[in-house]
Backbone bond lengths (Angstrom), bond angles and torsions (degrees), N, CA, C in turn:
res aa  C-N    CA-C-N  psi(-1)  N-CA   C-N-CA  omega(-1)  CA-C   N-CA-C  phi
1 M - - - 1.513 - - 1.496 107.04 -
2 I 1.301 116.32 130.72 1.514 122.70 179.18 1.570 105.79 -77.09
3 A 1.267 118.90 134.54 1.388 126.58 172.05 1.614 112.11 -69.69
4 G 1.194 114.34 141.01 1.526 121.17 -178.58 1.600 109.19 -63.79
5 P 1.372 115.43 162.90 1.418 116.61 179.49 1.441 111.54 -69.63
6 L 1.336 118.68 161.97 1.475 134.40 166.22 1.475 107.35 -81.55
7 V 1.357 118.73 134.00 1.362 131.27 178.65 1.541 112.24 -144.21
8 D 1.356 110.67 150.42 1.558 116.30 169.27 1.520 110.38 -96.11
9 V 1.299 110.96 139.47 1.402 124.99 -178.98 1.577 119.60 -128.63
10 V 1.123 121.83 136.28 1.552 117.99 -179.68 1.653 104.91 -101.30
11 V 1.238 114.18 125.70 1.445 117.93 -178.34 1.589 106.75 -79.01
12 E 1.424 108.64 131.01 1.384 111.89 179.02 1.517 116.40 -117.49
13 W 1.295 113.28 -18.16 1.541 117.52 -176.54 1.546 103.81 -151.07
14 I 1.352 107.63 131.47 1.499 115.12 -173.80 1.640 105.10 -93.66
15 A 1.272 110.83 141.32 1.611 121.37 177.51 1.478 102.85 -55.28
16 G 1.396 107.87 134.72 1.473 115.48 173.48 1.643 117.18 85.40
17 D 1.434 115.42 -7.28 1.356 123.93 -172.48 1.445 109.10 -109.59
18 D 1.448 122.48 125.79 1.477 123.49 -179.47 1.503 114.27 -82.89
19 V 1.385 118.73 7.67 1.457 121.77 177.66 1.445 106.17 -96.56
20 R 1.315 119.16 124.75 1.493 121.78 -177.97 1.594 106.60 -116.41
21 H 1.284 110.17 141.83 1.515 119.82 177.92 1.626 100.53 -119.89
22 E 1.376 105.79 158.21 1.501 114.60 172.09 1.457 106.40 -128.98
23 W 1.403 112.65 136.34 1.548 118.65 173.18 1.535 111.29 -73.96
24 D 1.342 114.20 135.93 1.493 116.77 -179.73 1.493 102.09 -114.91
25 E 1.335 119.71 116.81 1.443 124.23 -179.30 1.469 108.74 -69.43
26 Q 1.275 122.02 -34.00 1.456 122.58 -179.93 1.565 115.32 -60.58
27 T 1.357 109.33 -41.66 1.520 113.78 -177.66 1.330 114.18 -95.44
28 G 1.499 115.66 -17.26 1.551 117.67 -175.39 1.490 110.71 71.88
29 G 1.307 124.37 26.35 1.400 132.35 177.32 1.461 119.17 -137.81
30 L 1.325 116.50 178.27 1.396 121.47 176.18 1.465 111.63 -99.21
31 R 1.374 120.19 152.46 1.425 125.42 168.30 1.507 105.70 -127.85
32 R 1.321 112.35 147.38 1.500 114.65 178.40 1.454 110.16 -88.68
33 L 1.301 112.78 140.81 1.463 118.10 179.32 1.436 111.76 -103.25
34 E 1.377 110.01 142.06 1.569 114.41 177.90 1.468 101.21 -100.63
35 R 1.383 113.15 126.13 1.434 122.48 -178.84 1.533 115.09 -123.69
36 Q 1.246 116.71 144.39 1.353 123.40 172.41 1.580 115.94 -68.08
37 D 1.396 106.75 -47.35 1.544 117.05 -175.07 1.523 99.30 -83.04
38 K 1.375 121.82 125.60 1.391 120.56 -176.87 1.593 110.73 -108.18
39 S 1.379 114.87 16.20 1.470 121.56 174.50 1.551 108.52 -59.25
40 A 1.268 111.35 151.27 1.376 118.80 170.38 1.551 117.65 -111.75
41 P 1.329 118.31 148.30 1.341 122.39 -171.55 1.626 108.28 -76.06
42 P 1.433 113.17 156.28 1.414 111.39 -177.68 1.485 112.68 -89.49
43 E 1.229 116.20 -7.48 1.524 122.01 175.91 1.598 104.90 -135.35
44 H 1.395 118.17 159.85 1.300 123.27 177.42 1.604 111.70 -60.75
45 Y 1.219 123.04 148.17 1.331 129.42 -174.99 1.470 116.52 -125.03
46 G 1.215 122.10 134.29 1.453 122.06 -176.12 1.522 114.77 -157.03
47 C 1.299 117.30 -167.73 1.477 120.07 -176.78 1.542 111.71 -136.97
48 I 1.200 122.65 165.73 1.433 127.53 174.29 1.545 111.97 -110.60
49 P 1.279 116.63 104.29 1.500 124.88 178.75 1.530 103.74 -54.04
50 G 1.395 115.51 135.94 1.449 123.37 171.25 1.531 110.58 86.68
51 A 1.223 119.50 18.93 1.374 126.23 -174.89 1.546 112.57 -143.57
52 L 1.196 119.60 113.39 1.541 125.69 -173.86 1.547 107.12 -104.90
53 A 1.364 118.21 129.45 1.401 124.75 172.59 1.515 108.61 -68.36
54 P 1.305 123.62 126.20 1.392 127.18 -176.81 1.564 105.68 -66.02
55 A 1.291 118.96 -32.66 1.585 116.29 -175.16 1.513 111.02 -69.32
56 D 1.351 121.35 -33.98 1.406 119.81 -171.87 1.556 113.88 -129.56
57 G 1.378 116.71 -2.95 1.532 117.92 179.06 1.441 114.13 68.98
58 E 1.317 121.74 8.42 1.395 129.36 170.59 1.486 111.37 -90.82
59 L 1.355 115.96 168.70 1.430 123.82 172.98 1.541 110.41 -62.68
60 L 1.307 111.80 135.06 1.497 117.06 -173.72 1.405 108.15 -62.44
61 D 1.469 114.47 134.79 1.505 119.24 -179.12 1.540 113.13 -89.53
62 M 1.210 111.89 156.94 1.462 117.99 -176.60 1.516 111.66 -148.32
63 L 1.224 118.40 131.99 1.580 128.56 169.19 1.460 106.56 -86.92
64 L 1.233 117.47 125.98 1.466 130.81 -178.58 1.420 118.58 -105.82
65 L 1.320 127.85 98.92 1.339 123.35 -179.77 1.483 112.20 -92.86
66 R 1.469 109.38 116.91 1.372 112.08 -167.38 1.557 103.06 -152.62
67 E 1.320 115.50 128.54 1.502 120.59 174.81 1.552 117.09 -74.85
68 A 1.362 108.83 -37.51 1.514 111.95 -179.49 1.568 111.11 -74.99
69 A 1.302 105.40 156.67 1.559 113.80 -174.26 1.575 107.11 -72.02
70 C 1.390 109.58 146.57 1.472 119.15 178.42 1.438 106.06 -143.29
71 R 1.490 117.99 169.36 1.356 121.78 -178.58 1.536 111.35 -133.29
72 P 1.231 122.90 148.26 1.496 120.16 169.74 1.535 112.25 -46.89
73 G 1.326 116.83 128.41 1.404 126.27 173.29 1.503 102.50 104.71
74 D 1.284 130.53 -15.03 1.393 133.67 -177.47 1.600 104.21 -57.69
75 R 1.247 118.27 137.09 1.436 120.02 169.59 1.639 109.39 -108.25
76 L 1.178 112.85 124.22 1.611 118.69 -170.98 1.466 106.47 -123.38
77 H 1.295 118.52 145.74 1.504 129.94 171.05 1.484 106.10 -99.18
78 V 1.377 112.55 113.34 1.526 122.91 -171.00 1.599 109.18 -129.66
79 R 1.360 110.09 164.24 1.421 116.86 -178.05 1.494 107.52 -114.58
80 L 1.438 115.81 128.37 1.405 122.45 176.96 1.587 115.24 -68.58
81 I 1.345 111.99 125.99 1.526 117.02 -179.27 1.408 113.16 -110.72
82 G 1.385 118.55 -10.08 1.422 115.26 -168.38 1.636 111.89 165.69
83 V 1.230 114.78 -173.73 1.470 122.66 -177.89 1.581 108.62 -149.02
84 L 1.342 115.04 141.66 1.464 117.70 166.57 1.519 105.10 -103.42
85 R 1.377 115.84 114.34 1.442 118.12 -179.92 1.498 111.48 -85.95
86 R 1.362 111.86 143.17 1.495 119.43 177.17 1.489 108.95 -120.07
87 S 1.312 109.91 156.27 1.534 117.41 -179.07 1.556 117.37 -61.99
88 D 1.385 110.25 -26.49 1.468 117.52 179.20 1.484 118.50 -79.38
89 G 1.438 113.00 -12.09 1.388 119.93 178.33 1.566 108.43 100.56
90 D 1.250 113.96 -16.31 1.565 114.86 -173.34 1.563 109.23 -87.47
91 S 1.307 110.39 67.86 1.562 115.42 -170.94 1.502 106.04 -77.01
92 K 1.408 113.11 158.61 1.359 120.72 177.26 1.450 120.49 -116.19
93 L 1.368 116.05 118.98 1.350 121.05 -172.90 1.636 109.52 -68.89
94 V 1.300 115.14 149.31 1.500 113.70 177.19 1.521 105.29 -121.75
95 A 1.401 119.29 141.47 1.433 129.06 179.34 1.514 111.97 -146.41
96 M 1.462 111.48 162.96 1.421 119.24 -178.05 1.444 105.65 -142.83
97 D 1.276 111.91 173.64 1.521 119.35 178.98 1.465 106.80 -64.69
98 P 1.289 120.52 133.89 1.481 121.86 -174.62 1.535 112.17 -70.03
99 R 1.363 117.71 -13.39 1.360 119.57 -176.98 1.497 111.08 -86.41
100 R 1.326 118.48 -11.50 1.480 122.93 -179.66 1.520 108.41 -68.33
101 A 1.256 117.75 109.80 1.492 123.32 -178.71 1.599 107.35 -74.72
102 G 1.194 112.48 152.41 1.545 125.92 173.91 1.468 117.90 84.72
103 I 1.423 119.49 -10.50 1.351 125.46 -176.99 1.572 112.67 -115.75
104 S 1.270 114.68 106.23 1.579 113.74 178.29 1.397 108.83 -134.71
105 D 1.457 121.61 4.60 1.297 118.37 171.27 1.675 107.57 -149.82
106 I 1.311 113.10 144.65 1.442 117.99 -172.91 1.533 112.70 -50.76
107 R 1.274 120.98 -29.11 1.384 129.91 179.53 1.602 111.24 -66.41
108 D 1.275 117.01 -17.63 1.395 125.87 176.59 1.534 113.71 -79.84
109 L 1.326 117.16 -9.39 1.483 123.40 -174.37 1.421 108.51 -78.65
110 P 1.367 120.97 148.49 1.518 121.33 167.31 1.510 111.58 -58.44
111 A 1.353 110.21 145.79 1.542 114.38 -177.40 1.457 114.30 -61.13
112 E 1.292 121.69 -36.87 1.353 127.05 175.44 1.511 117.83 -56.68
113 R 1.348 123.05 -26.36 1.277 133.25 -178.96 1.512 104.45 -82.28
114 L 1.346 119.56 -46.11 1.431 126.34 179.96 1.574 106.70 -67.81
115 D 1.233 118.73 -41.18 1.468 120.25 178.85 1.465 108.89 -65.36
116 A 1.202 124.52 -40.96 1.497 121.62 178.80 1.583 114.97 -64.74
117 M 1.273 117.28 -35.71 1.368 118.13 177.63 1.550 109.48 -75.59
118 W 1.289 119.89 -35.23 1.557 126.01 174.50 1.505 110.58 -59.35
119 R 1.254 110.05 -51.49 1.585 112.72 -179.20 1.526 113.19 -63.43
120 W 1.286 116.78 -38.17 1.432 120.82 -179.50 1.580 107.87 -61.59
121 F 1.256 121.82 -48.40 1.435 121.79 -179.32 1.542 114.40 -78.07
122 T 1.253 123.66 -22.55 1.410 121.98 -177.16 1.490 111.71 -79.01
123 R 1.356 117.80 -4.29 1.491 120.85 168.17 1.518 113.37 -61.34
124 R 1.179 117.09 -30.32 1.547 116.54 -174.48 1.699 108.25 -139.52
125 H 1.167 121.23 2.21 1.512 123.94 177.95 1.466 118.06 -132.35
126 V 1.264 114.69 153.52 1.464 117.92 169.01 1.502 110.10 -90.15
127 L 1.316 118.60 123.86 1.527 119.63 177.44 1.447 111.86 -98.12
128 L 1.274 110.72 153.96 1.544 117.54 -178.12 1.476 107.09 -109.86
129 G 1.374 118.99 -25.01 1.543 113.99 -178.23 1.565 105.38 140.38
130 W 1.398 105.59 177.13 1.467 119.95 177.72 1.502 111.27 -98.64
131 S 1.256 113.62 142.45 1.465 121.26 169.86 1.453 109.25 -128.60
132 G 1.431 116.09 160.18 1.481 120.07 -178.22 1.524 118.48 -82.04
133 P 1.246 113.26 -161.49 1.538 113.39 -176.60 1.536 114.35 -75.13
134 D 1.346 120.50 -22.71 1.454 120.10 -179.34 1.597 104.01 -64.30
135 I 1.349 118.61 -51.17 1.393 120.49 175.99 1.493 115.85 -53.26
136 A 1.353 115.19 -44.99 1.415 122.19 -174.64 1.571 105.36 -59.36
137 A 1.282 111.78 -48.16 1.548 118.75 -176.29 1.475 110.30 -62.71
138 E 1.295 124.78 -30.36 1.498 128.52 176.69 1.526 109.17 -71.35
139 L 1.350 116.09 -42.67 1.475 121.43 170.82 1.543 112.70 -56.15
140 L 1.355 116.94 -50.39 1.277 121.19 -178.38 1.521 112.61 -57.36
141 E 1.331 118.47 -45.64 1.484 122.53 -179.13 1.610 108.98 -65.91
142 D 1.252 122.79 -39.98 1.392 127.23 168.94 1.497 112.15 -51.19
143 A 1.368 112.90 -50.09 1.496 114.99 -176.46 1.501 111.55 -64.52
144 R 1.296 113.53 -39.55 1.478 119.83 178.21 1.550 110.76 -62.84
145 R 1.235 120.91 -40.17 1.488 125.17 176.86 1.573 106.94 -64.27
146 C 1.268 116.99 -39.83 1.481 118.34 176.61 1.410 117.71 -62.69
147 W 1.404 114.18 -36.29 1.480 123.88 166.89 1.432 113.38 -55.63
148 V 1.305 121.91 -52.15 1.450 122.93 -174.95 1.623 108.90 -66.96
149 I 1.366 112.97 -35.09 1.538 115.29 -177.22 1.610 102.96 -70.85
150 A 1.215 120.36 -40.00 1.474 120.24 -175.73 1.528 112.63 -76.97
151 H 1.345 118.25 -37.27 1.551 124.37 -179.11 1.450 115.30 -105.65
152 G 1.212 119.66 -15.95 1.470 124.65 -179.57 1.621 111.90 65.02
153 E 1.315 111.24 35.65 1.479 116.54 179.05 1.588 106.33 -112.91
């Protein structure tokens, strides 16, 4: 099995925390979001600068599986291991610390971790399933092309 690509991610939302931030590419900083739904994600949540999701034109979202502490605004170098596909096209890439041995594909994760992510998203979205790092890499490349088209960079 081929390992997924390495990518830089900005942490926006910490697992278990109901306070969400959003990365602003123009200012290069975070802004706090006021939300009605105060639920907290089961994994860290972030975005990939320089990559726009074709479905919504926003920075591509990522779930980050990481045991070590991190804070909103941290920039981390991670490895794509898969994607959670949604019916609205706003799929969520899944990544983890590249030094974590033994996990190179989303299907290598314990079922309870996958179930927690699945349950959190099914509260508001129709999910299509999990795909491995090859599909995640294709989605990332599409999002990078969308960035170039939108920003000419």
